[in-house]
C-alpha positions in Angstrom: -33.7 -0.3 19.9 -31.5 -1.8 22.4 -30.3 -5.0 23.8 -28.0 -7.6 22.5 -28.1 -8.4 18.7 -27.8 -11.9 17.5 -24.0 -12.9 17.4 -24.8 -15.0 14.2 -26.1 -11.9 12.3 -23.3 -9.8 13.6 -20.8 -12.4 12.5 -22.1 -12.9 9.1 -22.5 -9.2 8.6 -18.7 -8.8 9.2 -17.9 -11.7 6.8 -19.9 -10.0 4.2 -18.1 -6.9 4.5 -14.7 -8.8 4.6 -15.5 -10.4 1.5 -16.6 -7.2 -0.5 -13.6 -4.9 0.7 -10.9 -7.2 1.5 -10.8 -5.4 5.2 -9.1 -7.1 8.3 -11.4 -7.9 10.8 -10.0 -5.3 13.3 -10.5 -2.7 10.6 -14.2 -3.5 10.5 -15.7 -0.9 13.0 -17.8 -3.0 15.2 -20.2 0.1 16.1 -20.6 0.8 12.5 -21.9 -2.5 11.8 -24.1 -2.7 14.9 -25.7 0.8 13.9 -26.8 -0.7 10.4 -28.0 -3.9 11.9 -30.1 -2.1 14.4 -31.5 0.5 11.8 -32.8 -2.4 10.1 -34.4 -4.1 13.0 -36.0 -0.9 13.9 -37.8 -0.9 10.6 -39.7 -4.0 11.8 -37.2 -6.8 10.2 -36.1 -9.6 12.0 -32.7 -11.3 12.3 -33.6 -14.4 10.2 -34.7 -11.9 7.6 -31.5 -10.0 7.6 -29.5 -13.4 7.7 -31.4 -14.7 4.6 -30.5 -11.5 2.7 -26.8 -11.7 3.7 -26.5 -15.2 1.9 -26.3 -12.8 -0.9 -23.5 -10.5 -0.7 -24.8 -8.1 -3.5 -28.1 -6.6 -1.6 -29.2 -3.3 -0.1 -28.1 -4.6 3.3 -24.3 -5.4 2.1 -24.3 -2.3 0.6 -25.2 -0.2 3.5 -22.8 -2.3 5.6 -20.2 -1.4 3.5 -21.1 2.3 3.3 -21.0 2.4 7.3 -17.4 1.0 7.5 -15.8 3.0 4.6 -13.2 5.4 5.9 -14.1 8.6 3.8 -11.0 10.8 5.1 -10.0 12.8 1.9 -9.0 16.2 0.9 -7.5 18.3 -2.2 -3.8 17.6 -2.4 -3.3 15.3 0.4 0.2 14.2 0.7 1.5 16.8 -1.3 4.7 15.3 -1.8 3.4 12.9 -4.3 2.0 15.7 -6.3 5.3 17.6 -6.6 6.8 14.5 -7.3 4.4 13.5 -10.1 4.9 17.2 -11.6 8.7 17.7 -11.2 9.8 14.1 -11.9 7.3 11.5 -13.4 5.8 13.8 -15.9 9.1 15.0 -17.4 10.3 11.2 -17.3 7.2 10.4 -19.2 7.3 13.2 -21.9 11.2 12.2 -22.6 10.1 8.3 -23.1 7.6 9.9 -25.9 4.3 9.5 -24.3 1.7 11.1 -26.5 -1.0 11.3 -23.7 -1.1 10.8 -20.0 -3.8 8.8 -18.0 -4.3 8.7 -14.1 -6.0 6.8 -11.9 -7.3 7.7 -8.4 -8.2 4.0 -7.0 -10.4 4.3 -4.1 -11.1 8.1 -4.6 -14.0 8.5 -2.1 -15.8 11.8 -2.8 -13.2 12.6 -5.5 -10.8 15.2 -4.2 -7.7 13.0 -4.9 -8.9 12.4 -8.7 -9.5 16.2 -9.2 -6.4 16.9 -7.5 -4.4 14.4 -9.8 -6.2 16.0 -12.7 -5.1 19.6 -11.9 -1.6 18.3 -11.2 -1.1 16.7 -14.7 -2.9 19.6 -16.6 -0.5 22.3 -14.9 2.4 20.1 -15.6 1.9 19.6 -19.3 2.2 21.6 -22.4 -1.1 23.4 -23.1 -3.5 21.1 -25.0 -1.5 17.9 -24.1 -3.9 14.9 -24.0 -4.8 13.9 -20.4 -7.4 11.8 -18.6 -8.0 10.9 -15.1 -10.2 8.2 -13.7 -11.8 8.3 -10.3 -12.9 5.0 -8.7 -14.6 4.0 -5.7 -16.7 0.9 -4.1 -19.3 3.3 -3.1 -21.6 5.0 -5.7 -23.1 7.6 -3.4 -19.5 9.0 -3.2 -19.1 8.9 -6.7 -22.2 10.8 -7.0 -21.0 13.3 -4.7 -17.6 13.7 -6.7 -19.5 14.0 -10.0 -21.1 17.2 -8.1 -17.8 18.7 -8.2 -18.8 21.2 -5.1 -16.9 21.1 -2.1 -17.2 22.8 1.4 -14.4 23.5 3.9 -13.8 19.9 4.9 -12.0 19.1 1.5 -9.6 22.2 2.0 -6.9 21.7 4.8 -4.4 24.2 5.7 -2.0 21.1 5.9 -2.1 20.5 2.3 -1.5 23.6 0.2 -3.1 24.5 -3.1 -0.3 23.4 -5.5 -2.1 23.8 -8.8 -5.4 25.6 -10.1 -8.1 23.6 -9.0 -11.3 25.3 -8.0 -13.0 28.6 -7.8 -14.9 30.3 -4.8 -18.7 29.9 -5.4 -19.7 30.9 -2.1 -18.7 31.8 1.5 -17.7 28.1 2.5 -18.2 26.3 -1.1 -16.0 26.1 -4.2 -16.7 24.3 -7.5 -13.8 22.6 -9.6 -12.6 24.5 -12.5 -14.3 23.3 -15.7 -11.0 22.3 -17.5 -10.4 20.1 -14.4 -13.6 18.7 -14.5 -13.7 17.9 -18.1 -10.7 15.6 -18.1 -11.9 13.6 -15.0 -14.4 10.9 -15.0 -15.7 8.7 -12.0 -16.9 4.9 -12.2 -17.6 2.3 -9.5 -15.0 -0.3 -9.3 -13.7 -2.7 -6.5 -9.7 -2.9 -5.9 -10.3 -6.7 -5.4 -11.6 -7.1 -9.1 -9.9 -6.6 -12.2 -10.6 -3.0 -13.8 -12.8 -3.7 -16.9 -10.7 -3.4 -20.0 -12.7 -0.3 -21.5 -10.8 2.0 -19.0 -7.4 1.1 -20.5 -4.1 1.3 -19.0 -2.4 4.2 -17.0 0.7 6.0 -16.4 -0.1 7.2 -12.8 -2.0 5.5 -10.2 -2.7 6.8 -6.5 -4.0 4.2 -4.2 -3.3 5.6 -0.8 -4.5 5.1 2.7 -6.7 2.2 1.5 -4.6 -1.0 1.7 -3.6 -0.4 5.0 -7.1 -1.6 6.2 -6.9 -4.8 3.9 -5.9 -8.2 4.9 -2.3 -9.4 3.5 -3.8 -11.8 1.1 -6.2 -9.0 -0.4 -3.6 -6.1 -0.1 -1.0 -8.3 -2.4 -4.0 -9.1 -4.7 -5.2 -5.4 -5.1 -1.5 -4.4 -6.0 -1.1 -7.3 -8.5 -4.2 -5.9 -10.1 -3.1 -2.4 -9.7 0.4 -3.2 -11.3 -1.3 -5.0 -14.6 -2.9 -1.7 -15.4 -0.2 0.6 -15.6 1.7 1.3 -18.7 5.2 0.4 -18.8 7.4 2.9 -17.0 4.4 4.1 -15.1 4.3 4.9 -11.4 2.2 3.5 -8.6 1.9 5.7 -5.5 1.0 4.0 -2.0 0.5 5.1 1.5 3.3 5.3 4.1 3.2 1.6 5.5 0.9 -0.1 3.0 3.6 -2.3 1.8 6.8 -3.6 3.4 8.8 -4.1 0.0 8.9 -3.2 -3.6 6.0 -5.0 -5.5 7.1 -7.3 -8.2 8.4 -6.1 -11.4 8.9 -2.6 -10.0 11.5 -0.2 -8.6 11.4 2.3 -5.8 11.5 5.9 -7.2 12.1 9.1 -5.0 12.8 9.0 -1.5 11.9 5.7 0.1 9.3 7.3 2.4 7.4 8.3 -0.6 6.2 5.0 -1.5 6.5 5.7 -5.3 7.1 2.5 -7.5 7.8 2.5 -11.3 6.9 -0.1 -13.3 10.0 -1.8 -15.3 9.9 -1.4 -19.1 10.6 -4.7 -21.2 14.1 -3.4 -22.0 15.0 -3.3 -18.3 13.5 -6.5 -17.6 15.7 -8.0 -20.5 18.6 -6.0 -19.0 18.1 -7.3 -15.4 17.6 -10.9 -16.6 20.9 -10.9 -18.7 22.9 -9.6 -15.7 21.4 -11.9 -13.5 22.4 -14.6 -16.0 25.9 -13.3 -16.2 26.5 -13.0 -12.4 25.2 -17.0 -12.1 27.9 -17.9 -14.8 30.6 -16.1 -12.9 29.5 -17.6 -9.7 29.5 -21.0 -10.8 32.4 -23.0 -8.9 35.3 -24.3 -11.3 35.7 -28.2 -10.5 39.4 -28.6 -9.0 41.4 -31.2 -10.5 41.0 -34.8 -9.1 44.0 -36.1 -6.5 44.3 -39.4 -5.0 43.8 -38.7 -1.1 47.1 -39.4 0.8 46.8 -41.3 3.9 48.2 -39.5 7.1 51.1 -41.2 8.4 49.8 -40.5 12.0 46.6 -39.3 13.4 46.0 -35.8 13.3 45.9 -34.0 16.6 42.4 -33.3 18.0 41.8 -29.4 17.6 39.0 -27.5 19.1 36.6 -26.1 16.6 35.8 -22.6 17.1 32.3 -21.3 17.6 31.3 -19.7 14.5 29.9 -16.3 15.1 26.3 -15.5 14.1 25.7 -14.4 10.5 25.4 -10.7 10.2 21.9 -9.2 10.4 21.5 -8.6 6.6 22.1 -12.2 6.0 19.5 -13.0 8.4 17.2 -10.6 7.2 17.5 -12.0 3.6 16.8 -15.5 5.2 13.5 -14.4 6.5 12.6 -12.6 3.3 13.1 -15.9 1.2 11.2 -17.6 3.9 8.3 -15.1 3.7 8.4 -15.6 -0.2 8.2 -19.4 0.3 4.9 -19.0 2.6 7.0 -20.1 5.4 6.0 -17.2 8.1 6.3 -19.2 11.0 9.9 -19.9 10.1 10.4 -16.2 9.0 9.0 -15.0 12.4 11.6 -17.2 14.3 14.5 -15.9 12.4 13.4 -12.2 12.7 13.0 -12.9 16.5 16.3 -14.3 16.9 17.7 -11.4 14.7 16.0 -8.7 16.9 17.4 -10.3 20.1 20.8 -10.4 18.8 20.6 -7.0 17.1 18.1 -4.8 18.9 19.4 -1.7 16.9 18.8 -3.1 13.5 16.0 -1.2 12.2 15.2 -3.4 9.2 14.6 -6.4 11.5 12.3 -4.3 13.8 10.2 -3.1 11.1 10.1 -6.4 9.4 8.9 -8.5 12.2 6.5 -5.6 13.3 4.9 -5.8 9.9 5.1 -9.5 9.7 2.8 -9.7 13.1 0.7 -7.1 11.9 -0.1 -9.2 8.6 -0.8 -12.3 10.9 -3.2 -10.3 12.7 -1.0 -9.9 16.0 -1.3 -6.0 16.1 -0.6 -6.3 19.8 2.7 -7.8 19.2 3.4 -5.3 16.4 2.9 -2.2 18.3 5.8 -2.5 20.8 8.0 -3.3 17.8 6.9 -0.1 16.0 7.6 2.0 19.4 11.2 0.5 19.5 11.6 1.2 16.0 10.5 5.0 16.3 12.8 5.5 19.5 15.8 4.1 18.0 15.5 5.8 14.5 14.9 9.1 16.4 18.5 8.9 17.8 20.0 8.8 14.2 20.6 11.7 11.9 17.5 11.7 9.4 19.6 10.8 6.3 22.0 8.4 7.6 21.5 5.3 5.7 20.9 2.3 7.7 22.3 -1.1 6.2 19.7 -3.5 5.4 18.7 -5.6 2.2 17.8 -1.9 0.8 19.9 0.8 2.2 17.3 3.4 3.7 17.5 6.8 5.6 16.9 6.8 9.2 13.9 9.0 8.4 12.1 6.3 6.4 12.1 4.1 9.6 10.9 6.8 11.6 8.1 7.9 9.2 7.0 4.4 8.8 6.7 4.0 12.8 4.8 7.2 13.2 2.4 6.3 10.4 1.8 2.9 11.7 1.2 4.2 15.3 -0.9 7.3 14.3 -3.1 5.1 12.1 -3.7 2.9 15.5 -4.4 6.0 17.2 -7.2 6.7 15.0 -9.0 3.2 14.7 
């Protein structure tokens, strides 16, 4: 069926998809929405029929639209650095903390490859018989049905992602099946990252939510991260994609190299220690009142002196000023500060990244791309391990990796 589609119908379809998924408008593929709508019209339905159905987001049409726009790119041990970190660093730390069981969650697991990879990683990294559970959730039930079948083809195995832990066995020329011990500890359930996970699923020590939030609006991304962090056990880890967040989530600390995007939830003891340290620092910083003295009138007028022009504040201080404005919801003011900062210090990498991400969050991708290109160009000139001064000292490779991930993502969309 050809011809122009009713723009009101397409707009409503996109609104429904955005409300369900949290996706930014530019992350909702127009051709996918058009394809679903045309298919429904080809079945003999009318535009008013479809508009009426879309007044109720929970509907067959809404489900079809969400399925069409979801990005299903996943494979075993994607981003192997996360699984290596879990095995070598996070699991030993959890055992040292006295954990009696470990639980993982693959949030946005698509067809299940990530959930099974996490299960295999935990199982191989722990003593035999140590209790392990992994939950995989996705918004699309059909993807979960594929995950429960536990049978995969060559698309799920990539040369770029090594087989780090025992995971599957060959069952045919081009087919593999998940090993029974891995399958037994992995379950799947439908869930939306924008809604609280039902309490029956409990809390987790490891959460993987990678390459999902990059499509979300800023508000949806922040809401999802808040909900994810609420399901972590104290001391648990959250693993995100390369440029899905531009700062450490509240109540967490960065773990491992910055480009790993691994964050650990602080324990209550750590929170108490931080609060006590902040209180001591505030007490020490409180100015001591000077003794009052009667002013002495000058005998003669003081000579007029030229007041020197104060130099601009250092880049880091301006950057912190911008971050404070962002926290207060003043993104316009933050943008002005960052734009002035970039003009004053064009080689200050944290400022370039902060302004680019701020523009991305406000929907001005066309303004973010040149900044990311400049960031990559300047970061490439520095030794990868050279620490770059900023609110948080990070190596140059972090900024290059962030720019590459952002620009490569744009090329794929």
